[in-house]
C-alpha positions as CSV (number, residue, x, y, z in Angstrom):
1,M,38.8,-23.7,75.1
2,T,36.5,-24.2,77.9
3,P,32.8,-24.3,76.7
4,L,30.2,-22.3,78.3
5,D,26.5,-21.8,77.6
6,V,26.5,-18.0,78.3
7,L,29.1,-15.8,79.4
8,I,27.9,-12.6,80.9
9,C,30.2,-9.5,81.0
10,G,29.4,-7.6,84.3
11,A,28.5,-8.9,87.7
12,G,26.3,-6.0,88.9
13,P,22.5,-6.4,89.4
14,A,21.8,-7.1,85.6
15,G,24.4,-9.4,85.2
16,C,23.7,-11.6,88.4
17,A,20.2,-11.5,88.0
18,T,20.5,-12.9,84.4
19,A,23.0,-15.5,85.7
20,L,20.4,-16.7,88.4
21,A,17.6,-16.7,86.2
22,L,19.4,-18.8,83.7
23,R,20.3,-21.3,86.5
24,Q,16.8,-21.2,87.5
25,A,15.8,-22.1,84.0
26,G,18.1,-25.1,84.1
27,V,21.1,-23.6,81.9
28,R,24.0,-25.5,83.0
29,D,27.2,-23.6,82.1
30,V,27.0,-19.8,83.0
31,G,29.9,-17.5,83.4
32,L,30.3,-14.1,84.9
33,V,33.5,-11.8,84.0
34,D,33.6,-8.5,85.8
35,W,36.4,-5.8,85.8
36,P,35.3,-3.5,88.8
37,L,35.3,0.1,88.5
38,A,37.3,2.2,91.1
39,R,34.5,4.3,92.6
40,P,34.0,5.6,96.2
41,W,30.3,4.3,96.4
42,A,27.3,3.4,94.2
43,I,24.7,5.9,93.4
44,G,21.8,3.6,93.5
45,E,21.1,3.5,97.1
46,S,17.4,2.9,97.1
47,A,15.2,-0.3,96.0
48,T,11.4,0.0,95.2
49,P,9.0,-2.5,96.7
50,D,8.9,-4.8,93.6
51,V,12.7,-5.6,94.2
52,G,11.8,-8.1,96.9
53,T,9.4,-9.9,94.7
54,M,11.9,-10.3,91.8
55,L,14.6,-11.6,94.1
56,S,12.1,-14.2,95.5
57,R,11.6,-15.2,91.7
58,L,15.6,-15.5,91.4
59,G,15.5,-17.9,94.5
60,L,16.3,-15.3,97.0
61,P,13.5,-14.8,99.3
62,G,14.1,-12.9,102.4
63,A,17.3,-11.2,101.0
64,M,16.3,-7.7,101.8
65,Q,15.8,-8.4,105.5
66,A,19.4,-6.7,106.0
67,H,18.6,-3.5,104.5
68,A,16.6,-0.3,106.1
69,P,13.1,0.1,105.2
70,Y,12.1,2.5,102.7
71,Q,8.6,3.8,103.0
72,A,7.9,6.9,101.0
73,N,9.2,9.6,98.9
74,L,8.8,13.2,99.9
75,S,9.0,15.6,97.0
76,L,8.6,19.4,96.6
77,W,8.3,18.8,92.9
78,G,6.0,21.5,91.3
79,E,5.7,23.5,94.5
80,Q,3.9,20.9,95.8
81,R,4.7,19.2,99.2
82,Q,4.0,15.4,98.3
83,I,4.5,12.3,100.3
84,D,4.0,9.0,98.1
85,D,3.6,6.3,100.4
86,F,4.1,2.8,99.1
87,L,2.1,1.4,102.1
88,H,-1.0,3.5,101.0
89,R,-0.7,2.0,97.5
90,G,-0.5,-1.5,98.8
91,Q,3.1,-2.2,97.6
92,G,4.7,-2.8,101.0
93,S,8.0,-0.9,101.9
94,G,11.2,-0.6,99.6
95,W,14.7,-0.7,101.0
96,H,17.6,2.0,101.5
97,L,20.5,-0.2,100.5
98,D,23.9,-1.1,101.6
99,R,24.9,-1.2,98.0
100,Q,28.3,-2.9,98.4
101,A,26.5,-5.5,100.5
102,F,23.7,-5.9,98.1
103,D,26.0,-6.4,95.1
104,T,28.1,-8.9,97.1
105,M,25.1,-11.0,98.1
106,L,24.2,-11.3,94.5
107,R,27.6,-12.4,93.2
108,E,27.8,-14.8,96.1
109,A,24.2,-16.1,95.4
110,A,25.1,-16.7,91.7
111,V,28.3,-18.5,92.9
112,A,26.5,-20.7,95.2
113,Q,24.1,-21.7,92.4
114,G,27.0,-22.9,90.3
115,V,27.9,-19.8,88.1
116,R,31.6,-19.3,87.5
117,L,32.7,-15.9,88.7
118,M,35.9,-14.5,87.1
119,R,36.8,-11.4,88.6
120,P,38.7,-9.2,88.4
121,A,38.9,-10.1,84.6
122,K,38.1,-8.6,81.2
123,I,37.7,-9.8,77.7
124,D,40.7,-9.5,75.8
125,Q,40.0,-11.0,72.3
126,L,36.7,-12.4,71.0
127,A,35.4,-13.7,67.6
128,W,32.1,-15.0,66.5
129,Q,32.3,-18.4,64.7
130,G,28.6,-18.9,63.7
131,A,27.6,-21.1,66.4
132,S,29.6,-20.2,69.4
133,W,32.4,-17.6,70.4
134,A,36.2,-18.0,70.7
135,L,37.1,-15.6,73.5
136,R,40.4,-14.9,75.6
137,L,40.4,-13.1,78.9
138,N,43.2,-10.8,80.1
139,D,44.5,-13.8,82.4
140,G,45.2,-15.9,79.4
141,S,42.2,-18.3,79.8
142,T,40.2,-19.1,77.0
143,W,36.5,-20.0,76.5
144,R,34.1,-20.9,74.0
145,P,30.6,-19.5,75.0
146,R,27.4,-20.1,72.8
147,V,26.1,-16.7,73.9
148,L,27.2,-13.4,75.1
149,V,25.4,-11.0,77.4
150,D,26.4,-7.4,77.9
151,A,25.9,-6.5,81.6
152,S,28.6,-4.1,81.9
153,G,26.4,-0.9,82.5
154,R,26.7,2.5,81.1
155,R,30.0,1.5,79.5
156,A,28.2,-1.2,77.3
157,E,31.8,-2.4,76.8
158,L,30.8,-5.5,75.0
159,A,28.0,-4.1,72.7
160,T,30.0,-1.1,71.5
161,R,33.0,-3.4,70.7
162,L,30.6,-5.4,68.6
163,G,29.4,-2.4,66.5
164,A,26.4,-0.8,68.6
165,T,26.5,3.0,69.1
166,R,25.8,4.5,72.4
167,R,23.1,7.3,72.1
168,Q,22.7,10.2,74.7
169,V,20.0,12.5,75.3
170,D,21.4,14.7,77.8
171,A,24.3,15.5,80.1
172,L,23.0,14.8,83.5
173,V,25.6,14.2,86.2
174,A,25.1,13.2,90.1
175,L,27.4,15.1,92.5
176,G,27.1,13.5,95.7
177,A,28.6,12.8,99.4
178,I,28.1,10.3,102.0
179,V,27.6,12.3,105.3
180,P,26.8,11.5,109.0
181,R,23.3,12.1,109.9
182,P,21.6,12.3,113.3
183,A,20.0,8.9,114.5
184,A,16.8,10.9,115.0
185,G,17.1,12.8,111.8
186,G,14.3,13.6,109.6
187,L,15.0,11.2,106.7
188,A,14.1,8.1,108.6
189,G,12.2,5.7,106.0
190,L,12.2,8.5,103.4
191,S,13.8,9.4,100.0
192,L,13.8,13.3,99.5
193,I,13.6,15.1,96.1
194,E,13.9,18.9,96.0
195,P,14.1,20.8,93.0
196,V,16.4,23.9,92.5
197,S,16.8,26.2,89.3
198,F,19.9,24.2,88.3
199,G,18.7,20.8,88.9
200,W,17.4,18.7,91.9
201,W,18.5,17.2,95.2
202,Y,18.1,13.7,96.3
203,A,18.9,12.6,99.8
204,A,18.3,9.2,101.7
205,P,19.4,7.6,105.0
206,L,22.0,4.6,104.9
207,A,22.9,2.1,107.3
208,G,25.4,3.3,110.3
209,E,23.8,6.6,110.8
210,R,24.8,8.0,107.4
211,A,22.9,9.6,104.5
212,V,23.7,9.8,100.7
213,V,23.1,13.4,99.5
214,C,23.2,14.0,95.6
215,L,22.8,16.9,93.5
216,M,21.7,16.1,89.9
217,T,22.7,18.7,87.2
218,D,24.0,19.1,83.7
219,R,27.8,18.9,83.3
220,D,28.2,22.4,82.0
221,L,26.2,23.7,84.7
222,A,28.4,21.9,87.4
223,Q,31.4,23.1,85.9
224,A,29.9,26.8,85.6
225,H,29.0,26.8,89.3
226,R,32.1,24.8,90.5
227,L,29.7,22.3,92.3
228,R,32.3,19.6,92.1
229,S,34.1,21.7,94.9
230,G,33.2,21.3,98.6
231,D,32.1,25.1,99.3
232,P,30.1,25.7,96.3
233,F,28.3,22.3,96.9
234,R,27.7,23.3,100.6
235,Q,26.2,26.7,99.5
236,A,24.0,25.0,97.2
237,W,22.8,22.6,99.8
238,C,22.4,25.4,102.5
239,D,20.2,27.3,99.8
240,T,17.8,24.4,99.7
241,E,14.3,24.6,101.6
242,E,13.5,21.3,102.9
243,L,17.0,19.4,102.7
244,V,19.0,21.6,104.8
245,R,16.1,21.5,107.3
246,R,16.0,17.7,107.6
247,L,19.9,17.3,107.0
248,P,22.0,20.2,107.6
249,P,25.5,19.8,105.7
250,P,28.2,18.7,108.2
251,A,30.9,21.0,109.7
252,N,33.7,19.0,108.2
253,A,35.1,19.0,104.7
254,L,32.9,17.4,102.0
255,R,34.3,14.9,99.6
256,I,32.3,15.3,96.4
257,A,32.1,12.3,94.1
258,S,30.8,12.6,90.6
259,F,28.8,10.0,88.6
260,P,27.2,9.8,85.1
261,A,23.5,9.9,85.3
262,H,22.4,10.8,81.8
263,S,19.7,9.2,79.9
264,T,21.1,6.9,77.1
265,C,20.4,3.7,75.1
266,L,22.1,1.4,72.7
267,D,21.1,1.6,68.9
268,R,21.2,-2.4,69.1
269,A,19.6,-4.3,71.6
270,T,21.0,-7.7,70.3
271,G,22.9,-9.3,67.3
272,P,24.2,-12.7,66.4
273,G,25.1,-14.5,69.4
274,W,24.7,-11.6,71.9
275,M,22.4,-9.3,73.7
276,A,22.4,-6.3,76.2
277,V,20.6,-6.0,79.4
278,G,20.2,-3.4,82.3
279,D,22.1,0.0,82.0
280,A,24.1,-1.3,79.1
281,L,21.1,-1.6,77.1
282,M,19.5,1.6,78.3
283,A,20.0,3.9,81.3
284,F,17.4,6.4,82.7
285,D,17.5,9.5,84.8
286,P,17.7,8.6,88.4
287,L,14.3,10.5,88.9
288,T,12.6,7.2,87.9
289,S,14.1,5.1,90.8
290,S,14.3,2.3,88.5
291,G,17.8,1.2,88.1
292,I,18.0,-2.0,90.5
293,S,14.4,-2.8,89.7
294,G,14.9,-2.4,85.8
295,A,18.2,-4.4,86.3
296,L,16.5,-7.4,87.8
297,A,13.6,-7.3,85.3
298,D,15.8,-7.5,82.4
299,G,17.9,-10.5,83.9
300,L,14.6,-12.4,84.5
301,A,13.1,-11.5,81.0
302,A,16.5,-12.0,79.2
303,A,16.8,-15.5,80.7
304,D,13.6,-16.6,78.9
305,T,15.2,-15.5,75.4
306,L,18.6,-16.8,76.0
307,A,17.2,-20.4,77.1
308,A,14.9,-20.2,73.8
309,W,18.4,-19.6,71.8
310,L,20.1,-22.4,73.8
311,A,17.4,-24.8,72.9
312,G,17.9,-24.1,69.2
313,Q,15.4,-21.6,68.5
314,P,16.4,-19.3,65.6
315,M,17.8,-16.2,67.0
316,V,16.4,-13.7,64.6
317,P,12.8,-13.7,65.8
318,S,13.3,-13.7,69.5
319,G,16.3,-11.0,68.8
320,R,13.9,-8.7,67.2
321,A,11.2,-9.2,70.1
322,W,13.9,-8.4,72.6
323,A,14.8,-5.2,70.4
324,Q,11.0,-4.4,70.3
325,R,10.7,-4.7,74.0
326,A,13.6,-2.3,74.5
327,D,12.3,0.2,71.9
328,T,8.8,0.2,73.6
329,S,10.6,0.7,77.1
330,W,12.6,3.6,75.7
331,R,9.8,5.4,73.8
332,R,7.7,5.1,77.3
333,Y,10.7,6.6,79.3
334,L,11.1,9.5,77.1
335,E,7.5,10.4,77.2
336,Q,7.2,10.0,80.9
337,R,10.4,11.9,81.5
338,R,9.3,14.8,79.5
339,M,6.0,14.9,81.4
340,H,7.4,14.7,84.8
341,Y,9.9,17.5,84.1
342,A,7.2,19.6,82.6
343,A,5.3,19.4,85.9
344,E,8.0,21.6,87.4
345,R,7.4,25.2,86.1
346,R,9.3,27.6,88.6
347,W,12.1,28.0,86.4
348,P,11.0,28.5,82.9
349,D,14.2,30.5,81.9
350,S,16.7,27.9,83.6
351,P,18.8,25.8,80.9
352,F,18.5,22.8,83.0
353,W,14.6,23.0,83.1
354,S,13.9,24.5,79.8
355,A,15.9,21.8,77.7
356,R,13.7,19.1,79.3
357,Q,10.5,21.1,79.0
358,T,10.2,22.8,75.7
359,A,9.8,19.6,73.7
360,P,10.3,16.0,74.0
361,P,13.8,15.2,73.7
362,P,15.1,13.8,70.3
363,D,15.0,10.3,69.8
364,P,18.6,9.4,69.7
365,R,18.3,6.0,67.5
366,P,17.8,5.4,63.8
367,A,14.1,4.7,63.2
368,N,14.5,1.0,63.1
369,S,16.4,0.4,66.3
370,P,17.2,-1.0,68.9
371,R,17.4,-3.7,66.5
372,F,18.7,-7.1,65.9
373,E,21.3,-7.5,63.1
């Protein structure tokens, strides 16, 4: 078996950030194993201003120059038309991403820093042997990593295989399309958020005079209103106030893609010889705009714990500290989620809004978790 210090399951932003941060910390043998999902495009198309700073910490200064500036959020939340300008907050601009190019850049940067990339590949067999893992990939190769990291996204493939349980708060889905936009359209530099009775719309410009338009709603409401079909989706779009004015739907047929967007977390953050990061650990409502930022932050923070494990520090104390970090973040998120949805009071009888406003969502974990075992 080929020895490794760390093997990371998943080569998205969280996995690549963890790999790059480990190499920055001097960890020698790091591997990324990734089985790409077939999907038409990635839902996380915007990056907040702190992403550039974290990329610089990962050894990638100037990595965002190829992406379009994202300067403000335009929101109609709570009947108030608000523009949240990053520049006025002294944060600089964010970016509207070419997500495929962004993810490719991170993988190529990891490989350039000496990280082994096995893609497409997946873990076939694994066993913890007290000080390292015995592991076989589906290509027949065998590896002996000292530590495993689950960065497989909402699937949390590795953690659930090791006995963790995925807990879900809601049934939010994102129904979206990539559409043409006029070169002088009304979304330049903006992300738009507009609530409706059964959810809320998100729109942002993309490279090449395109835009992403998404409707966030619950799975049962999407089925009841047939919103995965082009005509009902178009009609719901036409019924908006601001979105239809700034970006009318195109005349041609719409191809609607569906993505999971529910709030979810693991009941365990770590265990003997493994830890979870990014969306595998906890995934937030897209309303937070924190997906990529959170993934990079997790990678940077996880590398400190992993490097300590590799240096011989006992796993239990630092594992519990990682679980406590996750627990604190999750509880803070649940409260912020409740407060933000409670600010929109126009549809008190709507199932979508009432489910998020009447009380804080139930804590989906046992009282002592996420935990280290």
